[in-house]
Phi, psi and omega in degrees: 000128184287144177303146181289134174280127186259313186204150175212153178164180182276131170225153175267124185247139174279126177292135184286335186259305188273355175058042172230167186254139183217139177287130182229153172274120187245138180234120180260125174241184186295333184239000184192170177239113179260144176230141184237149173295321179226154178296329184280348183287146179269332181255125181290155175284335180189166181219131182252116179286141184264346181296120183075004181282160177237148181233134179239125176208131000284150179253129183245027180271005188241041174065235183273358178291134177249170176063032180257143168232151185243133180242124183243127181273175180295335178274010176073017175280134179256132179232127183249132178234145179234129178270168181272338176204170188299312184299323179296315178301315179305315183294320181293315185295317180297315183289325179293316180296323180293318179296320177297319178296319179297318178296321180293323183268359181068032181249163178281138182291137175206129177289141174262149183291332178232112178238134182275143179274186179298137185236147174206108353288194188298335184272000184245132176261107183295326179294317175292323178296318180299316178301320178291323178298326181275357181301128187294329186264326188238006181260198180280127183283135174275130186233171173256108186250148185240139178200126178051053178060023176237144179247124180254117183262148183056054190228169176201165184268162179294322182290332177297319180293318179296315176301319182292316179301321180285316182295331179267010178058036172276338177218150182277339183204176184292328178297316178293319181296322180292327176294316177298314181299322177293326175294319177296326175291313179301322184287340184093005178288320177251143181237144179282143176230127179100158185296318184298308180290327178292321175296320178294328181289341182248004181275142177070192181283336183233159173299143181238121174277133183256125178272071181221153180285342181259003177260116185257145178221166176213159178289141185300328184250031181264179178266034182305135166202155184241141179223151179160135179055040184240161178279169181298322181294322180293327180293327178293321180294319184293340178301333180299334187260011180290328185289157176284152181284125178268319182202151177208157180158180184260141176222164171271130178239138178274133178289155183279330185262303183275345179063020176271162182256133180226151178285128178227143173274130183244141173233122180257126178243156176242159171047069006276151185279108178223153173234116177259146178234146188226162167280118186291345183272351186242207190278202187261005175281123182291147174280336181184173179218153178238116176282121189269352181293124182078001179284157177241126179259125181230132175277127183237149181272337185213134175229125181303142177276174180297150180093342180269145179285133182237132178284118183279144178245143179273112181221143180291340183240135183285139178282142175237118179257123181231153176206000000 
């Protein structure tokens, strides 16, 4: 009887030999994690056995990279994976941990309706805490803050987060609140904005959350953007990032020139409606954007692959093929 397939999707994996990152199609089953160069390939590039394996998330062994988790096998082989956003990593980590526990107990894998996420400390659910922080009525307010001739939009200060945690009785004192806030930063729920908070996030062995009025942070899935000392054209470009994130994840995108398909991370925003795409193995600078106002989305059964001759059509709007 073949092992049950639990989850599949794109993750960015660190190569064990050449030490670079590459987007891979990953399939989680009851007893192992297989990864493929392409989704359509039948033979995996490798397989990681889960029996006796250990998983660490968040993993901070990869420099400035966030949203990374580490899987270590019984033979001490370390495998690093990076998700495209917090929720995606949470789902992978929960299912992998559950599969490992089932193997240890000799049980059949089965999803539970209520599964607890990563906690710090054991009595705190960071995923639930983040949801409460983002509550529009009772959470931390997103503001427009100014510092050194720069304006930080959808932002808040470090001391605001600490004060909120204490006022809502999530922590008994500032030391506990600072520990929780650092946990949220380590998990990727909170992101540093500005030089001061960024310096704190890379200092020491672990990320450090700063309880200061001049340390700025923002929610990972907010419409954060910074402006200052920019031309009018640059300000117009930044308007693309004003909308809140509606959905994000990896898709295959066809190139406009070579017509080949590559894995790209997409972020969909509303008001204004834009879809930005990124190289999932690299930084946060988008490779391009698609203005969705007036766009038409069509489901197609077939798109020619690269190398085939394509009859070009004269259209005012460029086609974008995704799958």
